[in-house]
C-alpha positions as a Markdown table, in Angstrom:
| # | Residue | x | y | z |
|---|---|---|---|---|
| 1 | Met | 87.8 | 113.8 | 105.2 |
| 2 | Thr | 86.0 | 112.6 | 102.0 |
| 3 | Glu | 87.4 | 113.2 | 98.4 |
| 4 | Lys | 84.3 | 115.0 | 97.8 |
| 5 | Gln | 84.9 | 117.5 | 100.6 |
| 6 | Ile | 88.4 | 118.4 | 99.4 |
| 7 | Pro | 87.3 | 120.6 | 96.2 |
| 8 | Lys | 84.4 | 122.0 | 98.5 |
| 9 | Leu | 86.8 | 123.0 | 101.2 |
| 10 | Ala | 89.2 | 124.6 | 98.6 |
| 11 | Gly | 86.3 | 126.5 | 97.1 |
| 12 | Ile | 85.0 | 128.0 | 100.7 |
| 13 | Leu | 88.7 | 129.1 | 101.1 |
| 14 | Val | 88.8 | 130.9 | 97.9 |
| 15 | Gly | 85.4 | 132.6 | 98.6 |
| 16 | His | 86.7 | 133.8 | 102.0 |
| 17 | Gln | 90.3 | 134.8 | 100.7 |
| 18 | Asn | 89.9 | 138.1 | 102.4 |
| 19 | Phe | 90.5 | 137.0 | 105.5 |
| 20 | Phe | 94.2 | 136.1 | 104.6 |
| 21 | Gly | 94.6 | 140.0 | 104.5 |
| 22 | Ser | 95.5 | 139.7 | 108.4 |
| 23 | Leu | 98.6 | 137.9 | 107.4 |
| 24 | Ser | 101.9 | 140.0 | 107.5 |
| 25 | Thr | 103.9 | 140.0 | 104.1 |
| 26 | Glu | 106.2 | 137.6 | 105.6 |
| 27 | Asp | 103.7 | 135.1 | 106.7 |
| 28 | Ala | 102.1 | 135.5 | 103.5 |
| 29 | Glu | 105.3 | 134.5 | 101.6 |
| 30 | Phe | 105.7 | 131.4 | 104.0 |
| 31 | Val | 102.5 | 130.2 | 102.7 |
| 32 | Ile | 103.2 | 130.7 | 99.2 |
| 33 | Lys | 106.5 | 129.3 | 99.2 |
| 34 | Gln | 105.8 | 126.5 | 101.6 |
| 35 | Pro | 102.0 | 125.8 | 101.2 |
| 36 | Gln | 102.3 | 122.1 | 102.5 |
| 37 | Ser | 103.7 | 123.2 | 105.7 |
| 38 | Ala | 101.3 | 125.9 | 105.9 |
| 39 | Ile | 98.4 | 123.7 | 105.4 |
| 40 | Ala | 99.8 | 121.2 | 108.0 |
| 41 | Ile | 99.9 | 124.1 | 110.6 |
| 42 | Met | 96.3 | 125.0 | 109.6 |
| 43 | Thr | 95.0 | 121.4 | 110.0 |
| 44 | Glu | 96.5 | 121.0 | 113.4 |
| 45 | Ala | 95.2 | 124.3 | 114.5 |
| 46 | Ile | 91.6 | 123.2 | 113.5 |
| 47 | Thr | 92.0 | 119.7 | 115.0 |
| 48 | Asn | 93.1 | 121.3 | 118.2 |
| 49 | Arg | 90.7 | 124.1 | 118.1 |
| 50 | Val | 88.8 | 123.3 | 121.1 |
| 51 | Lys | 91.8 | 122.9 | 123.4 |
| 52 | Asp | 94.0 | 125.8 | 121.9 |
| 53 | Val | 91.5 | 128.2 | 120.9 |
| 54 | Val | 88.1 | 128.2 | 122.4 |
| 55 | Gln | 89.3 | 127.7 | 126.2 |
| 56 | Lys | 92.1 | 130.0 | 125.9 |
| 57 | Leu | 90.8 | 133.3 | 124.6 |
| 58 | Leu | 88.1 | 134.7 | 127.1 |
| 59 | Ala | 88.1 | 134.6 | 130.9 |
| 60 | Phe | 84.7 | 135.1 | 132.4 |
| 61 | Val | 84.5 | 138.4 | 134.7 |
| 62 | Thr | 81.1 | 139.0 | 135.7 |
| 63 | Gly | 77.3 | 138.9 | 134.8 |
| 64 | Phe | 75.1 | 142.0 | 134.5 |
| 65 | Ser | 71.6 | 141.7 | 134.8 |
| 66 | Ala | 70.2 | 143.8 | 131.8 |
| 67 | Thr | 66.5 | 145.0 | 132.3 |
| 68 | Thr | 63.5 | 145.1 | 130.0 |
| 69 | Val | 63.5 | 148.0 | 127.6 |
| 70 | Thr | 60.3 | 148.8 | 126.0 |
| 71 | Glu | 61.7 | 151.2 | 123.4 |
| 72 | Phe | 65.2 | 152.5 | 122.8 |
| 73 | Lys | 66.2 | 155.2 | 120.2 |
| 74 | Ala | 69.9 | 155.4 | 119.9 |
| 75 | Ala | 70.1 | 158.9 | 118.7 |
| 76 | Asp | 68.0 | 160.0 | 121.8 |
| 77 | Phe | 70.9 | 158.4 | 124.1 |
| 78 | Phe | 74.0 | 158.9 | 122.4 |
| 79 | Ile | 74.5 | 162.6 | 122.1 |
| 80 | Glu | 78.1 | 163.7 | 121.3 |
| 81 | Gly | 79.2 | 166.0 | 124.2 |
| 82 | Arg | 76.3 | 165.3 | 126.5 |
| 83 | Glu | 75.1 | 163.1 | 129.4 |
| 84 | Val | 72.2 | 161.3 | 128.8 |
| 85 | Asp | 70.7 | 158.9 | 131.6 |
| 86 | Gly | 74.1 | 158.6 | 133.3 |
| 87 | Val | 76.2 | 157.8 | 130.1 |
| 88 | Lys | 78.3 | 160.5 | 128.7 |
| 89 | Thr | 79.3 | 160.6 | 125.2 |
| 90 | Ala | 82.4 | 162.1 | 124.3 |
| 91 | Trp | 82.7 | 161.1 | 120.7 |
| 92 | Met | 81.5 | 159.0 | 118.1 |
| 93 | Ser | 83.2 | 157.6 | 114.9 |
| 94 | Glu | 81.6 | 158.2 | 111.5 |
| 95 | Lys | 80.8 | 154.4 | 111.2 |
| 96 | Phe | 79.2 | 154.3 | 114.6 |
| 97 | Glu | 77.0 | 157.3 | 113.5 |
| 98 | Glu | 76.3 | 155.7 | 110.2 |
| 99 | Val | 75.2 | 152.2 | 111.2 |
| 100 | Ile | 74.6 | 152.4 | 115.0 |
| 101 | Leu | 72.9 | 155.8 | 115.7 |
| 102 | Pro | 69.9 | 155.2 | 113.6 |
| 103 | Leu | 69.0 | 151.9 | 115.6 |
| 104 | His | 65.5 | 152.0 | 117.0 |
| 105 | Glu | 65.0 | 148.8 | 119.1 |
| 106 | Thr | 61.6 | 147.9 | 120.9 |
| 107 | Gly | 60.5 | 145.1 | 123.0 |
| 108 | Ile | 63.8 | 144.1 | 124.4 |
| 109 | Lys | 63.5 | 141.4 | 127.3 |
| 110 | Ala | 65.5 | 141.3 | 130.3 |
| 111 | Thr | 68.5 | 139.1 | 130.2 |
| 112 | Thr | 72.0 | 138.4 | 131.8 |
| 113 | Ile | 75.1 | 140.0 | 129.9 |
| 114 | Arg | 78.0 | 138.0 | 130.6 |
| 115 | Ile | 81.3 | 140.1 | 130.4 |
| 116 | His | 84.6 | 138.3 | 129.4 |
| 117 | Glu | 88.1 | 139.5 | 129.4 |
| 118 | Leu | 90.4 | 138.8 | 126.5 |
| 119 | Lys | 93.5 | 136.9 | 127.8 |
| 120 | Lys | 95.6 | 137.5 | 124.7 |
| 121 | Glu | 95.4 | 139.3 | 121.4 |
| 122 | Ser | 93.0 | 138.0 | 119.0 |
| 123 | Lys | 90.7 | 138.9 | 116.2 |
| 124 | Asp | 86.9 | 138.8 | 115.9 |
| 125 | Leu | 86.5 | 135.5 | 114.4 |
| 126 | Gly | 88.3 | 133.5 | 117.2 |
| 127 | Ile | 86.4 | 135.6 | 119.9 |
| 128 | Arg | 83.1 | 135.1 | 118.1 |
| 129 | Thr | 83.7 | 131.5 | 117.7 |
| 130 | Glu | 84.4 | 131.0 | 121.5 |
| 131 | Leu | 81.2 | 133.2 | 122.6 |
| 132 | Gly | 79.0 | 131.1 | 120.0 |
| 133 | Glu | 76.7 | 132.1 | 117.4 |
| 134 | Ala | 73.6 | 131.9 | 119.8 |
| 135 | Asn | 75.2 | 134.1 | 122.3 |
| 136 | Glu | 77.5 | 136.4 | 120.6 |
| 137 | Asp | 75.1 | 139.4 | 119.8 |
| 138 | Ile | 73.4 | 141.6 | 122.2 |
| 139 | Lys | 70.9 | 144.7 | 122.1 |
| 140 | Leu | 72.4 | 148.3 | 121.9 |
| 141 | Ala | 69.9 | 149.1 | 124.8 |
| 142 | His | 71.7 | 146.6 | 127.0 |
| 143 | Phe | 75.1 | 147.8 | 125.9 |
| 144 | Phe | 73.9 | 151.0 | 126.9 |
| 145 | Gln | 73.2 | 149.6 | 130.4 |
| 146 | Val | 76.4 | 148.1 | 130.9 |
| 147 | Leu | 78.3 | 151.6 | 130.0 |
| 148 | Lys | 76.0 | 153.2 | 132.7 |
| 149 | Ala | 77.2 | 150.5 | 135.2 |
| 150 | Lys | 80.7 | 150.8 | 134.6 |
| 151 | Pro | 81.5 | 153.8 | 137.0 |
| 152 | Thr | 79.9 | 151.9 | 140.0 |
| 153 | Asp | 81.0 | 148.3 | 139.0 |
| 154 | Asp | 84.9 | 148.0 | 139.2 |
| 155 | Lys | 84.8 | 144.6 | 137.4 |
| 156 | Ile | 83.8 | 146.2 | 134.4 |
| 157 | Gly | 86.4 | 147.6 | 132.0 |
| 158 | Ser | 87.3 | 150.7 | 130.4 |
| 159 | Trp | 87.3 | 149.4 | 127.1 |
| 160 | Leu | 84.1 | 147.2 | 126.1 |
| 161 | Val | 83.1 | 145.8 | 123.0 |
| 162 | Ala | 79.6 | 144.1 | 122.1 |
| 163 | Tyr | 78.8 | 142.5 | 118.7 |
| 164 | Ile | 75.7 | 144.3 | 117.6 |
| 165 | Tyr | 73.4 | 144.2 | 114.4 |
| 166 | Gly | 73.2 | 147.7 | 112.9 |
| 167 | Ala | 70.8 | 149.3 | 111.1 |
| 168 | Asp | 72.0 | 148.1 | 107.6 |
| 169 | Gly | 71.4 | 144.4 | 109.1 |
| 170 | Asn | 75.0 | 143.7 | 109.3 |
| 171 | Leu | 76.9 | 142.6 | 112.5 |
| 172 | Trp | 79.4 | 145.2 | 114.1 |
| 173 | Ala | 81.8 | 145.3 | 116.9 |
| 174 | Val | 80.6 | 148.2 | 118.7 |
| 175 | Ser | 83.2 | 149.4 | 121.4 |
| 176 | Gly | 83.4 | 152.1 | 123.8 |
| 177 | Asp | 86.5 | 153.6 | 125.5 |
| 178 | Leu | 86.1 | 155.4 | 128.7 |
| 179 | Cys | 88.3 | 158.6 | 128.8 |
| 180 | Asp | 88.2 | 161.6 | 131.1 |
| 181 | Gly | 85.4 | 163.1 | 128.9 |
| 182 | Gly | 83.1 | 160.3 | 128.6 |
| 183 | Trp | 82.7 | 157.4 | 126.1 |
| 184 | Asp | 84.6 | 157.3 | 122.9 |
| 185 | Leu | 82.4 | 155.1 | 120.6 |
| 186 | Tyr | 83.5 | 153.1 | 117.6 |
| 187 | Ala | 81.9 | 150.5 | 115.1 |
| 188 | Phe | 84.2 | 148.2 | 113.4 |
| 189 | Ser | 83.3 | 145.5 | 110.8 |
| 190 | Val | 83.7 | 142.1 | 112.1 |
| 191 | Glu | 85.6 | 141.3 | 108.8 |
| 192 | Asp | 88.3 | 143.9 | 109.6 |
| 193 | Ala | 91.8 | 142.5 | 109.9 |
| 194 | Arg | 92.3 | 144.7 | 113.1 |
| 195 | Gly | 92.7 | 142.9 | 116.4 |
| 196 | Trp | 91.7 | 143.4 | 120.0 |
| 197 | Tyr | 94.2 | 143.7 | 122.9 |
| 198 | Ala | 94.5 | 141.4 | 126.0 |
| 199 | Ser | 92.3 | 143.0 | 128.8 |
| 200 | Asp | 89.6 | 144.4 | 126.4 |
| 201 | Gln | 86.4 | 142.9 | 127.7 |
| 202 | Phe | 83.5 | 141.7 | 125.4 |
| 203 | Cys | 79.9 | 141.2 | 126.2 |
| 204 | Ser | 77.4 | 138.7 | 125.2 |
| 205 | Arg | 74.3 | 136.9 | 126.2 |
């Protein structure tokens, strides 16, 4: 690292200080009282990120052939309490209704959706890093197709997550939880401190 990079790095950390919110009170106190040790741990983790993070979070499960979609209006396919084209929506969170339900997608090309299973508890940042910026997001229409395929494909799990750009232009972690009454649908900010559990499945291109 050059001398010019040090103040730039410090400034970037300050600019993204909200991510420290995921630390427990005990861990935060450790960083405050022992900053040198904390920095040493962080630098070691960064140095070994390919070996210790990227290769260990996700396991490939299956590939799903998503077809071409001319037009997809989310509000026509996700209707609470109703089944539409093989997908029953049991419930939608307020945030899903706010940022995902208004989506109107057109001209969606066929692609292969890769489904991965999370091997250990993790947060969006690590998961997205492994998926790669070029492949992390998918279209809502293709997520709908994956939900539709679940009942006949045992490899597809009951808790599915996809990174989808919402009507507000921001990237959201859209998740579906299959219950007895159908799919419960959520939209979480990718900057939330919440994490995902082992066995949750993630869709990407």
